[in-house]
N, C-alpha and C positions, 0 to 999 in steps of 0.2 A: 536120841535125835542128833543129827549131824552138827547142829550149832552148838551143842554142849562141849564139843571137842575144841572149840575155838579158844585160844588163850585169852586171859584177861587183858593184856596189853593190846591185843588185836581188837577186842571188843571196844576198848576205850578209844582207839584210833578210828575205828569204823563209826562209832557214835559221834565223834567230833567232826569227822569229814562230812557225815550226813547232815549234821546241824548247820555247818557253814554253807553248804550248797542250798539247803532248804531255806534258810533265813534270807540269803541273797535274792532268791527268787520271789519270795512273798512278802518282804518287809513293807513295801508301800501299802499293801492291803491291811497289814497289821497297824500301820500308822492311822489309816482311816478308821479302823475299829476303835482305837483308843480315843480319837477325837469325837466320834459319834457317841461313844459310851459316856464321855465326860460332859457333854453339853446337856444342860438341864432346861426345863421349861423357862422361857423368857427370851434371852438373846441367843437364838439358835443360828449358827453360822452355816450349817450343812444340812441338806435334806436327804442325802443318800451317799453311798460309797463313791460313786462316780463324780457326784457334785463336790465331794470333799477333795478328791484327787485333782480334779480340774482346777479348783480354787487354790489348792496348795501349789501346783505348778505355776499358776499365774502370779501368785504373791511371793513365793519363796524359790521358784525355779525348780528344775528337774530334781536336783539333789536335795531339795526340801522334803521330798518323799522319803528320804533315807536319814532323816534326823533321828538320832538315837541308835542307828544301825551299828556304829562302832562298838557300843556297849554290848549289843547282842552278839556281834561277831566275835568279840573277845571272850564272852562268858558262855556262849551257847555250846562251845566244845565240851567244857566240863559238865555242863548241865545235861546235854543229850547223852554224853558218855556215861554219866552216873545213872540216868534214867534207864537206858537200855541194858547196861551191864548189871544194874541192881535187879532188874526184872529177871534176867537170866539166872542170876545168883539165887534169888528166892525160889524160882521155879525148880532149879536143880535140887535145892535142899528140901523142898516140899514134896518132891517126887519120891515114891517108894519103889526101890529096886527097878528103876527105869520104867515103871508103869505110867500109863496116861494119867495126867493130873485131872482131878475132879474140878468142876466149875468153881466151887468154893475155894479150893487151893489156888486156882488161877487168879481169882479175885484177891486173895491174900497176898500173892506175889506182886500183883499190880499195886496194891495198897502200900507194900513195902517200898516199891520203886518210887511211887509218888511222894512218900514221906522223905526219902533220902534226897530227892532232887531239890527240895525247897531250900537246902543249904545254899545253893547257887541261884536258884530261880528268884527268890525274894529280893535280894539286892539288885539283881539284873533287871527285874521288872520295875523295881522302884526307880532306878536311874533312867531306864528307857522311857517310862511314862512321863517323867518331867520334861525330857527333851522332845518327845513326840507331841505333847500337848502345848508346848510353849508357843508354837505358831498359831494355834487356835486362839489362845488368850491374847496374843499380840494383835491378831486380825480383829478380834472383838473390840480391843481398845482403840484401834484405828477407826473402826466403824463408829464407835461412840464419839470419838473426837470430831469426825466428819459431820455427824449429826448435830453436835454442839456448835460447830462452826457455821453450819447453815442456819441454825436457829438464831445465831447472834451475828448474822451477816451485816447488820447495820452498824455494828461496832467497828471502831477504827482498827486497822491492821488485821492481818490474818493470823489464825492460831498456828502455833508451831506444830509440825507433824510429829506423831508419836514414833519414836525410834525404838525398835526392839533391841533390848540388851541381850546379846547372845551369851548363853552360859554353856559350859561344857560339863561332861560327866565328872571330870576331875574336880572342878570347882564345887559341884553339888556334893560330891563325896567328902571333900575336905570340910565343907560347912556342916554337914550332918555329923561327921565324926567330932568336930570341934564343939558343937552345941549339944549333941545327944549321945555321943559315943557310938559304939558298934550297934546299939539298939536302933539308932536312927536309920540305918540301912535295912533293918528288918521290920520296919513299919508295915503293917498289913500281913504279917506272918500267918496269923490265924486264918485270914481270908484266903491267903495263898494255899494253905493246907486244905481249906474247905473246897477249893477249886481243883487242885492237882491230885489229891488222893482219890476223890470220886472219878476224876477223869481217867486215871490209871486203872482203877477198878473196872471201868467200862471198856477202855481201849484195849488193854493187853489180852484179856480173854477173848474179846470179839475178834481182834486181829489174828490170834493164834488159831481160832476155829475156822475163820474165813480162809486163812492161808493153807490150812490142811485140806480144804476142798480141792485145791489145785495140785496137791501132791499125789502123783501116781504111785509112789512108793514111800512109806513112812520114813525110810532111811535116806531119802534123796530130797534135796531142797526143791521147793516149788519154783517154777519159772519166775524170772524177775518181774514180768508184767502182773503175775498173780500177787506177788508181794506188794507191788506198787498199788494195785487196785484195792487190795485188802487194807493197806495202810490208809488209803484215801477214805474208804468207806468207814472203817473203824474210827479214824481220826475225826472226821466230820460229825459222825454220830455222837461221839463222846463230847466234842466241842459244844455242840448245840445243847446237849443235856446239862452241861455245867455252866452255860452262859450266864444265868442269874448270879452265880458266885463270882464270875469274872467281872461283871458289872460292879458288884460290891467291892471287889478287890481293887479295881481301877480307881473307883471314887476315893477309897480310903488311902491309897498310895499317892494321890495327887496332892502335892504340897501347895500349889497355887490354884486359885479359883477365879473364874470369870466374873463378870458383873452380875450381882444379885444371885450368885450360886451358893447353895448350902454347904456347910461344913459338917463333919460327922465325928462322933466320939468313939464309935465302934461299930461292929457288925450289925448288932440289933438296931442301933440308932439309924444307921445308914439304910437298912432294910425298911424300917418304919417310914422314914421320910420319903424314900423313893416311892413306896406303895401309896402313901397318902397324897403326895404332891404331883406325882407323874403317872400313877396308875400301874397296874400289874404288867402291862405291855412294855414298860420301861426296862424290865429285867431281860428283855430280849433284844435290847439295843446292841447293834454290832454282831448279832448272831450270824447273819449272812456273811459278813466279812470274816468272822472268826472261823466259820466252816471253810471258807475259801483259803484261809491261811493254813489251817491245821491239816486239811486234806492233802495238798501236795507236799507240805512240810514232812508229814509222817510217811507219806507214800515214798518220797525221795529217801527219807531216813531209813526205811526198812529195805529198800532196794540196795542202797550202799552197804547197809549192815549185813544183809544176807548174801550179797555178792562177795563181800569180804575183801575189800581193797587192801586192808591192813595185812591180810595173810600174804598177799603178793609182796607188799613192802617188807614184811618181816622175814619172809621165807625165800622168795625167788631172788630178790635183789642181792642179798648177801652171798648166795650161791653163785650168782652171775659174776660178782666181783672176784670170788675165789677162782 
């Protein structure tokens, strides 16, 4: 296939550019997903994705929807580059004499890609979740303070407003490294693997086979719109399929809790408490948001990757300068 001839540096650049474009487009929806997944029964701040985004803009401003985006924009380049390049690497080495890969081998290639990417994904998600969910916890505290002030309105003086202490990814990283070492940044590694490996096992074979439907010639790339639609369909399908694992991962990686919210000791404890206290439907929290995030993210990623912007940068520009 044509894409096998692309050099590794080009694959890494393509993957990085794809990640940057995709994250910039869909990050507000990802923020809504994190906040919806983290809120437990009790003090619920948001009823839906649109309600979450509207309240976020009102309380935190437009740029409040991009809290944690800097972490993603910094680390998404190596993350997407590793994911896409690793899948190509495993597909190439699992193929025999250029023959078509079997479904099992396609799934094994996806498994390898998902396993490789968690090196970057886990700390990225860890930091992103803290920043994304900080606004929800702050809003919850303000609401509780307002309710307490109303109940004690007869008391002299007004209660002081709750002021949110803004933290940065650098501060969180330093504190985790100081208190727990490098392991602090890899909290939830098992849950991340539990989400990303099945995701890649579903996504990559599904994308490859959908994309082939739009190829008139096996040696010619599919049109860009076919790659985009294939990425959207495969991404949203895989995202919804592994959403229960994403809920567990999000809960385990959250360092701060809202009022009367549970803490968890591990994957099994988290699964048990969610099932018992919130019901099985809680595992689908944020599934709609996640599908909306992943569909365009991987659609854009595959278009950029298959168009090959990096080939232009690495090949055409040096020749033009010469």
